[in-house]
C-alpha positions as CSV (number, residue, x, y, z in Angstrom):
1,M,104.2,95.8,87.0
2,P,107.7,95.8,88.6
3,Y,110.4,95.8,86.0
4,I,113.3,94.0,87.5
5,S,115.2,91.2,85.7
6,R,113.8,87.8,85.6
7,K,116.9,86.6,87.3
8,D,116.3,89.0,90.3
9,R,112.5,88.0,90.5
10,K,113.3,84.3,91.3
11,Q,114.8,85.0,94.7
12,Y,111.5,86.3,95.9
13,Q,109.1,83.7,94.2
14,E,109.2,80.9,96.9
15,V,108.7,83.2,99.9
16,L,105.9,85.3,98.1
17,N,104.1,82.1,97.2
18,S,104.3,80.8,100.8
19,L,103.1,84.2,102.0
20,A,100.1,84.5,99.7
21,E,99.0,81.1,100.9
22,I,98.5,82.2,104.4
23,I,96.8,85.5,103.7
24,P,93.1,85.2,104.6
25,K,90.7,84.7,101.5
26,D,88.1,86.5,103.6
27,R,87.3,90.0,102.1
28,M,86.7,91.5,105.5
29,L,90.1,90.3,106.7
30,R,92.4,90.4,103.8
31,P,93.0,94.3,103.5
32,G,94.1,94.5,107.1
33,H,96.6,91.5,106.5
34,M,97.8,93.1,103.2
35,N,98.3,96.5,104.8
36,Y,100.1,94.9,107.9
37,I,102.5,92.9,105.4
38,V,103.4,95.8,103.2
39,S,103.8,98.3,106.2
40,L,106.0,95.8,108.2
41,L,108.2,95.2,105.2
42,I,108.7,98.9,104.7
43,E,109.6,99.2,108.3
44,K,112.1,96.3,108.1
45,V,113.7,97.5,104.9
46,Y,113.9,101.2,105.8
47,G,114.3,101.0,109.6
48,S,112.7,103.1,112.3
49,E,114.9,106.1,111.6
50,M,113.6,107.1,108.2
51,R,114.8,110.5,106.8
52,Y,112.8,112.6,104.5
53,A,114.2,111.2,101.3
54,D,113.3,107.6,102.5
55,H,109.7,108.7,103.2
56,N,109.7,110.4,99.7
57,E,111.1,107.2,98.1
58,V,108.4,105.0,99.9
59,M,105.6,107.4,98.9
60,G,106.8,107.3,95.3
61,F,106.8,103.6,94.8
62,L,103.6,103.1,96.7
63,T,102.0,105.7,94.5
64,C,103.5,103.9,91.6
65,I,102.4,100.6,92.6
66,A,98.6,102.1,92.9
67,Q,99.0,103.6,89.4
68,E,100.3,100.8,87.6
69,F,97.9,98.4,89.2
70,Y,95.0,100.5,88.1
71,R,96.4,100.8,84.5
72,R,97.4,97.0,84.1
73,K,94.6,95.4,86.0
74,T,91.6,97.5,87.2
75,S,91.1,99.6,83.9
76,P,90.9,96.6,81.7
77,Y,88.4,95.0,84.2
78,E,86.3,98.2,84.1
79,D,86.4,98.1,80.3
80,I,84.9,94.6,80.3
81,K,82.3,95.5,82.8
82,I,81.3,98.5,80.7
83,T,80.8,96.1,77.6
84,E,78.9,93.6,79.7
85,E,76.8,96.0,81.8
86,G,76.6,99.2,79.8
87,D,78.3,102.6,80.4
88,L,76.9,105.3,82.7
89,T,75.8,107.2,79.5
90,D,73.4,104.3,78.8
91,L,71.1,105.2,81.8
């Protein structure tokens, strides 16, 4: 996950907690809201006149977020489900 100092994390915690409380719990609505929030945050941080290096930077950290989420959260979940439900080779 994001490896920034604990001191730096504290400045975001309150606003992130507040934001998380208002994101819809409905699985049909939640992805659009999450996409909107992340996209708008990128727009606000980088501005509307992004250059190639900025696009490259954003694509890099979005890719890393996806890969790290898969490695830390999704893969262990899949391992649990394989144990509970059986693997594809068990068919």
